[in-house]
BASE-968163 format. One line per 5 residues: number of its first residue (from 1); for each residue x negated, z negated, y of C-alpha. Coordinates in Angstrom, 3 decimals. Example, Ala and Ser with C-alpha at 12.3 -4.5 7.8 and 13.67 -1.06 7.14 Angstrom:
2
1> -12.300,-7.800,-4.500  -13.670,-7.140,-1.060
***
This chain:
178
1> -130.325,-47.949,172.700  -128.413,-49.861,175.498  -124.889,-48.025,174.627  -125.572,-49.205,170.893  -126.634,-52.559,171.867
6> -123.056,-53.074,173.777  -121.188,-51.506,170.800  -122.387,-54.052,168.748  -121.719,-56.795,171.450  -118.642,-55.542,172.162
11> -117.264,-55.783,168.500  -119.329,-59.129,167.721  -116.981,-60.525,170.711  -114.093,-59.046,169.549  -114.584,-60.087,165.686
16> -114.661,-63.952,167.061  -112.067,-64.017,169.893  -109.782,-62.201,167.382  -110.048,-63.995,164.384  -106.467,-62.193,162.957
21> -108.965,-58.905,162.903  -111.158,-60.848,159.826  -110.501,-63.391,157.509  -114.069,-64.151,157.208  -116.262,-67.015,158.730
26> -118.965,-66.534,161.281  -122.772,-67.624,159.647  -122.919,-70.604,162.492  -119.444,-71.506,161.286  -120.510,-71.542,157.067
31> -124.155,-73.517,158.494  -122.379,-76.444,160.196  -119.878,-76.669,157.848  -122.441,-76.857,154.885  -124.986,-79.325,156.981
36> -121.434,-81.447,158.178  -120.469,-81.465,154.129  -124.690,-82.447,153.034  -125.078,-84.738,156.126  -122.014,-86.630,154.527
41> -123.858,-86.513,150.970  -127.266,-87.462,152.355  -125.469,-90.810,153.562  -124.280,-91.729,150.323  -127.582,-90.626,148.652
46> -126.871,-87.301,146.411  -128.268,-83.877,146.429  -127.078,-80.950,148.654  -124.257,-78.141,148.293  -125.403,-75.060,148.364
51> -123.067,-72.542,149.705  -121.477,-69.992,147.031  -119.994,-66.662,148.106  -118.154,-66.716,144.900  -116.409,-70.147,145.807
56> -115.773,-68.480,149.377  -113.928,-65.729,147.837  -111.588,-67.506,145.629  -111.445,-69.545,148.590  -109.823,-66.807,150.719
61> -107.953,-65.532,147.951  -106.094,-68.605,148.484  -106.260,-69.298,151.709  -104.727,-65.586,152.494  -102.021,-66.526,149.963
66> -101.100,-69.409,151.753  -100.563,-67.284,154.915  -98.216,-65.504,152.459  -96.173,-68.650,151.824  -96.761,-69.632,155.410
71> -97.069,-72.971,154.095  -100.403,-75.384,152.914  -99.862,-76.454,149.155  -102.817,-76.795,146.246  -103.387,-73.943,143.974
76> -102.702,-75.412,139.954  -106.128,-76.343,138.393  -105.185,-73.557,135.772  -105.568,-70.453,138.283  -108.966,-72.827,139.679
81> -110.838,-73.387,136.436  -113.725,-75.840,136.939  -113.507,-75.765,140.856  -112.392,-78.704,143.323  -110.327,-77.670,146.251
86> -109.859,-78.737,149.660  -107.376,-77.429,151.989  -106.460,-77.844,155.711  -104.194,-76.270,158.546  -104.378,-75.998,162.185
91> -102.135,-74.793,164.583  -103.090,-74.915,168.334  -101.072,-73.113,171.181  -102.169,-73.356,175.278  -99.222,-71.902,177.676
96> -97.069,-70.221,174.315  -100.232,-68.701,172.874  -102.365,-69.513,169.978  -105.788,-70.721,170.726  -108.337,-69.939,167.598
101> -111.246,-72.625,166.946  -114.726,-70.081,166.238  -115.578,-73.031,163.743  -112.412,-73.534,161.702  -114.700,-74.411,158.572
106> -116.415,-77.112,160.733  -113.311,-78.421,161.787  -111.818,-79.096,158.471  -115.146,-80.410,157.059  -115.039,-82.609,159.767
111> -111.233,-83.455,159.444  -112.441,-84.483,155.492  -114.938,-86.436,156.299  -113.396,-88.913,158.594  -111.168,-89.820,155.292
116> -114.361,-92.057,155.070  -112.716,-94.404,157.951  -110.472,-95.079,155.230  -112.510,-95.129,151.840  -113.556,-98.037,150.276
121> -116.202,-97.374,147.548  -114.573,-97.375,143.971  -113.242,-95.175,141.260  -110.847,-92.884,141.658  -107.331,-93.772,140.713
126> -108.015,-97.570,141.767  -105.427,-99.663,143.235  -107.891,-100.207,146.546  -107.059,-96.400,147.734  -103.996,-96.026,146.325
131> -102.488,-95.817,149.851  -104.339,-94.026,151.932  -105.420,-89.695,151.751  -109.533,-89.745,151.008  -109.630,-87.237,147.704
136> -110.921,-84.369,150.600  -113.712,-87.012,151.385  -114.569,-87.907,147.915  -114.777,-84.139,146.420  -117.427,-83.905,149.625
141> -119.683,-85.911,148.381  -118.926,-86.009,144.445  -122.242,-86.582,142.961  -122.323,-84.092,140.484  -120.746,-80.969,142.639
146> -123.429,-78.622,143.517  -121.514,-75.628,145.068  -118.668,-74.890,148.099  -117.569,-71.839,149.444  -114.560,-72.387,152.514
151> -112.904,-69.382,153.932  -110.133,-69.167,156.608  -106.692,-66.837,156.691  -104.728,-66.723,159.556  -100.822,-66.399,159.775
156> -99.129,-64.067,162.267  -97.544,-67.108,163.719  -101.137,-68.221,163.892  -101.257,-70.673,161.609  -105.246,-71.029,160.581
161> -105.481,-71.892,156.532  -108.775,-73.265,155.506  -109.469,-73.636,152.120  -112.974,-74.651,150.236  -113.709,-74.751,146.648
166> -115.921,-76.951,144.934  -118.266,-76.351,141.669  -118.216,-77.974,139.725  -114.846,-80.165,140.565  -115.138,-84.006,141.372
171> -111.912,-86.601,141.902  -112.001,-87.430,138.400  -109.213,-90.872,137.541  -111.440,-93.541,136.235  -114.587,-92.059,137.898
176> -116.741,-93.253,141.013  -117.546,-90.343,143.252  -121.429,-91.320,142.951
***
């Protein structure tokens, strides 16, 4: 039993410490990222999101696509019908070695949430928010969105690509997020 526990512990630690071995998120990261989204939604009085494995799988396909292209870019609306999308990329080295966060989905969610500092409540596309990046935040809090799924893929160069998919999507020009 002790040997089995040690083997399990070794593989668990290996997965967390070497993210190149897996593109999936830890359960802790999923819980924390979902909590960050739902805390933001609570602040504006909209219902909580639930986690979607289907959206997570779609997000993973896109994160892997960004790795293949070694750049962050949005997918087309046609390739993700009825899904919103938030993206992020992280890269950190210490002494020439890549350093990976154990919670990349939470890190991305916090970065998207921080757009609140530049957001003035208004219709999407209005002149009020014309020169600031706020679309990640407004997608997080879009009142009719009910589900989210986030995934991560890591390139050979150590870039961590994070993709989130939302259903139904938000950020409709001329509408307010809540």
